[in-house]
C-alpha positions as CSV (number, residue, x, y, z in Angstrom):
1,M,0.2,-28.0,182.0
2,S,0.0,-31.7,183.0
3,R,0.3,-34.4,180.5
4,N,-3.3,-35.4,181.0
5,S,-4.6,-31.9,180.4
6,L,-2.5,-31.6,177.2
7,L,-4.0,-34.8,175.9
8,A,-7.5,-33.5,176.7
9,V,-7.0,-30.3,174.8
10,L,-5.5,-32.1,171.8
11,S,-8.5,-34.5,171.8
12,I,-11.0,-31.6,171.7
13,A,-9.0,-30.0,168.9
14,V,-9.1,-33.1,166.8
15,V,-12.9,-33.6,167.4
16,V,-13.5,-30.0,166.3
17,A,-11.3,-30.3,163.2
18,V,-13.0,-33.5,162.1
19,S,-16.4,-32.0,162.6
20,L,-15.5,-29.0,160.5
21,F,-14.1,-31.1,157.8
22,F,-17.2,-33.3,157.7
23,W,-19.5,-30.2,157.6
24,Y,-17.8,-28.5,154.7
25,N,-16.9,-31.6,152.7
26,V,-19.3,-34.3,153.3
27,A,-22.5,-32.8,154.6
28,P,-23.5,-30.8,151.4
29,S,-23.8,-34.0,149.4
30,T,-26.3,-35.3,151.9
31,K,-28.3,-32.2,152.6
32,S,-31.7,-31.5,150.9
33,V,-31.3,-28.6,148.5
34,L,-34.2,-26.2,148.1
35,Q,-35.1,-25.5,144.4
36,P,-36.3,-22.0,143.4
37,P,-40.0,-21.9,142.7
38,V,-41.0,-22.6,139.1
39,L,-43.8,-20.6,137.7
40,A,-46.6,-22.6,136.1
41,P,-46.9,-22.0,132.4
42,L,-48.8,-18.8,131.7
43,T,-51.9,-20.0,130.1
44,T,-55.3,-18.3,129.7
45,P,-57.5,-21.0,128.2
46,T,-60.6,-18.7,128.1
47,T,-58.7,-16.0,126.2
48,L,-57.1,-18.4,123.8
49,D,-60.3,-20.2,123.1
50,S,-62.1,-16.9,122.5
51,T,-59.3,-15.8,120.1
52,N,-59.4,-19.1,118.2
53,D,-63.2,-18.9,117.9
54,F,-62.9,-15.3,116.7
55,I,-60.3,-16.3,114.1
56,Q,-62.4,-19.1,112.9
57,E,-65.6,-17.0,112.8
58,F,-63.8,-14.3,110.9
59,A,-62.4,-16.7,108.4
60,E,-65.8,-18.1,107.8
61,A,-67.3,-14.6,107.5
62,E,-64.6,-13.8,105.0
63,T,-66.0,-16.4,102.7
64,L,-69.7,-15.6,103.2
65,F,-69.8,-12.8,100.7
66,N,-66.8,-13.5,98.5
67,G,-67.5,-15.1,95.1
68,D,-69.9,-14.8,92.2
69,W,-73.6,-14.4,92.7
70,T,-76.7,-14.3,90.5
71,V,-80.2,-12.9,91.0
72,T,-83.0,-15.3,92.2
73,A,-86.7,-15.3,91.3
74,E,-87.7,-13.7,94.6
75,S,-86.0,-10.4,93.7
76,F,-87.9,-7.3,92.5
77,L,-87.4,-3.8,91.3
78,G,-89.9,-1.0,91.2
79,Y,-90.6,2.7,91.4
80,R,-92.4,5.1,93.7
81,V,-93.8,8.4,92.6
82,T,-96.3,10.9,94.0
83,Q,-99.2,12.0,91.9
84,T,-99.6,15.6,92.9
85,S,-103.0,16.1,91.3
86,G,-104.5,13.6,93.6
87,N,-101.9,13.6,96.3
88,T,-101.5,9.9,95.7
89,E,-98.4,7.7,96.1
90,V,-98.0,5.4,93.2
91,T,-95.8,2.3,93.3
92,G,-95.1,-0.3,90.7
93,R,-92.8,-3.3,90.6
94,T,-91.6,-6.3,88.6
95,T,-89.9,-9.6,89.4
96,K,-88.5,-9.9,85.9
97,L,-84.9,-9.2,86.8
98,A,-81.5,-10.5,85.7
99,G,-78.1,-9.7,86.9
100,S,-75.0,-10.8,88.8
101,A,-72.4,-9.6,91.3
102,T,-68.8,-10.4,92.0
103,I,-67.6,-9.8,95.6
104,G,-64.0,-10.1,96.9
105,N,-61.7,-8.5,99.4
106,N,-64.5,-7.3,101.5
107,E,-66.2,-5.2,98.8
108,V,-68.4,-5.4,95.7
109,Q,-66.1,-5.5,92.7
110,E,-68.7,-5.6,90.0
111,A,-72.5,-5.8,90.1
112,Q,-75.0,-5.3,87.2
113,F,-78.8,-5.7,87.4
114,S,-81.5,-5.1,84.9
115,A,-85.3,-5.2,85.0
116,Q,-88.1,-5.0,82.4
117,V,-89.8,-1.7,82.8
118,D,-92.7,-2.7,80.6
119,S,-93.5,-5.5,83.0
120,M,-93.9,-3.2,86.0
121,T,-97.5,-3.1,87.3
122,T,-99.5,-1.3,89.9
123,D,-103.1,-2.2,91.0
124,D,-104.4,0.5,88.6
125,D,-104.2,-0.1,84.9
126,G,-104.9,3.6,84.2
127,L,-101.9,4.7,86.2
128,D,-99.7,2.1,84.4
129,A,-100.8,3.5,81.1
130,I,-100.1,7.1,82.1
131,F,-96.8,6.7,83.9
132,L,-95.1,3.8,82.2
133,Q,-96.5,4.0,78.7
134,E,-96.9,7.7,78.2
135,M,-94.2,9.2,80.5
136,V,-91.5,6.6,80.7
137,Q,-92.4,5.2,77.2
138,A,-91.6,1.7,78.3
139,E,-92.4,0.3,74.9
140,N,-89.4,2.2,73.4
141,F,-87.2,1.9,76.5
142,P,-88.1,-1.5,78.0
143,D,-85.2,-1.9,80.4
144,V,-83.8,-0.2,83.5
145,A,-80.3,-1.0,84.6
146,L,-78.5,-0.6,87.9
147,T,-74.8,-1.1,88.4
148,I,-72.9,-1.0,91.7
149,T,-69.3,0.1,91.2
150,S,-68.4,0.7,94.9
151,M,-69.7,-0.8,98.1
152,E,-67.7,-1.8,101.1
153,L,-69.2,-4.7,103.1
154,P,-69.5,-4.6,106.9
155,D,-66.9,-6.0,109.2
156,D,-69.2,-8.6,110.7
157,K,-70.5,-9.4,107.2
158,K,-73.8,-11.0,108.3
159,R,-76.0,-8.0,108.6
160,A,-75.7,-4.3,108.2
161,E,-77.8,-1.2,107.4
162,G,-77.0,2.0,105.6
163,L,-73.9,0.8,103.6
164,L,-72.8,3.5,101.2
165,A,-72.9,2.5,97.6
166,A,-72.1,4.2,94.3
167,G,-72.9,3.2,90.8
168,T,-75.1,4.2,87.8
169,L,-78.8,4.0,86.9
170,T,-79.9,3.8,83.3
171,L,-83.4,4.7,82.4
172,R,-84.8,5.6,79.0
173,D,-81.2,4.9,77.7
174,I,-80.0,7.8,79.9
175,T,-77.3,6.9,82.4
176,R,-76.7,8.9,85.5
177,E,-74.4,8.4,88.5
178,A,-76.2,7.3,91.6
179,A,-75.2,7.3,95.3
180,F,-77.4,5.4,97.7
181,T,-77.5,3.3,100.8
182,V,-77.9,-0.5,101.0
183,D,-79.1,-2.8,103.7
184,T,-77.7,-6.3,103.5
185,Q,-77.8,-9.6,105.3
186,I,-77.0,-13.2,104.9
187,G,-80.0,-15.5,105.2
188,D,-80.1,-18.9,106.8
189,D,-79.8,-20.4,103.3
190,G,-76.6,-18.6,102.7
191,N,-78.1,-16.2,100.1
192,I,-77.4,-12.5,100.2
193,E,-80.3,-10.0,100.5
194,L,-79.7,-6.4,99.4
195,V,-82.3,-3.7,99.8
196,A,-81.7,-0.3,98.2
197,I,-83.7,2.9,97.6
198,I,-82.3,5.3,95.0
199,E,-83.6,8.9,94.9
200,I,-84.0,10.3,91.3
201,L,-85.4,13.2,89.5
202,L,-87.7,12.4,86.6
203,S,-86.4,15.3,84.7
204,D,-82.9,13.9,84.8
205,Y,-84.1,11.1,82.6
206,E,-86.2,13.3,80.4
207,I,-89.5,12.0,81.7
208,S,-92.1,14.6,80.9
209,Q,-95.4,15.2,82.6
210,P,-98.5,13.6,81.0
211,V,-100.5,15.3,78.3
212,D,-103.6,15.3,80.5
213,P,-103.5,18.6,82.4
214,L,-105.5,17.1,85.3
215,V,-102.7,14.6,86.0
216,S,-99.2,15.6,87.2
217,Y,-96.4,14.0,89.2
218,E,-93.7,15.3,91.5
219,D,-90.3,15.4,89.9
220,K,-88.8,13.5,92.8
221,A,-89.2,9.8,92.6
222,Q,-87.6,6.6,93.9
223,I,-86.3,3.4,92.4
224,E,-86.6,0.6,95.0
225,T,-85.1,-2.8,94.8
226,R,-84.8,-5.9,96.9
227,L,-82.3,-8.4,95.5
228,F,-81.8,-11.9,96.6
229,L,-78.5,-13.4,95.4
230,E,-77.4,-17.0,95.3
231,R,-73.9,-18.3,94.8
232,I,-73.1,-19.4,91.2
């Protein structure tokens, strides 16, 4: 090989060596490096907002019923019986009530209500005299008392029908256990409204038929109440 050819080969070798050295040692510091994709934070505003709204609403609902309550003047308690002799339904009621309720942990913890039997009236003085004075003997037993010992409130708290309740009903100083259903709702004023119908047998409270043989009543009867409660 001639001297010129040898020089040419050596020159090429040097150029290649320098290029490789530059590529592996210098170029990486100047090249743009691709970063791995970064996922955006996983946020679901609609879901989170809905959850927060639900939590706040539930917390507010938790306090709607809880507390101590007393009966308002709009409340009433009455009775409904059927006069078999004339196939006539007789109803009477009174607004002279007293009572209170304590609610907590999503249920009624204690509730006691009473009404003045001798103040119950219908639109017929004759019926009042027969049923209340002669049969119930309101003069001797002037009060009827209702207690609620167990009633679980609805999950949504604001309105529900057919809630199961248990307690006692005292009439003519005779106390019997009572199981009944209650409709309830929270009014715009924040007061509680309870509506209950309690099925009873007159004979369970030793209520006898009237002396007049021409007048008689079915043994089945109802105690009906609509209670409005305001927070104490």
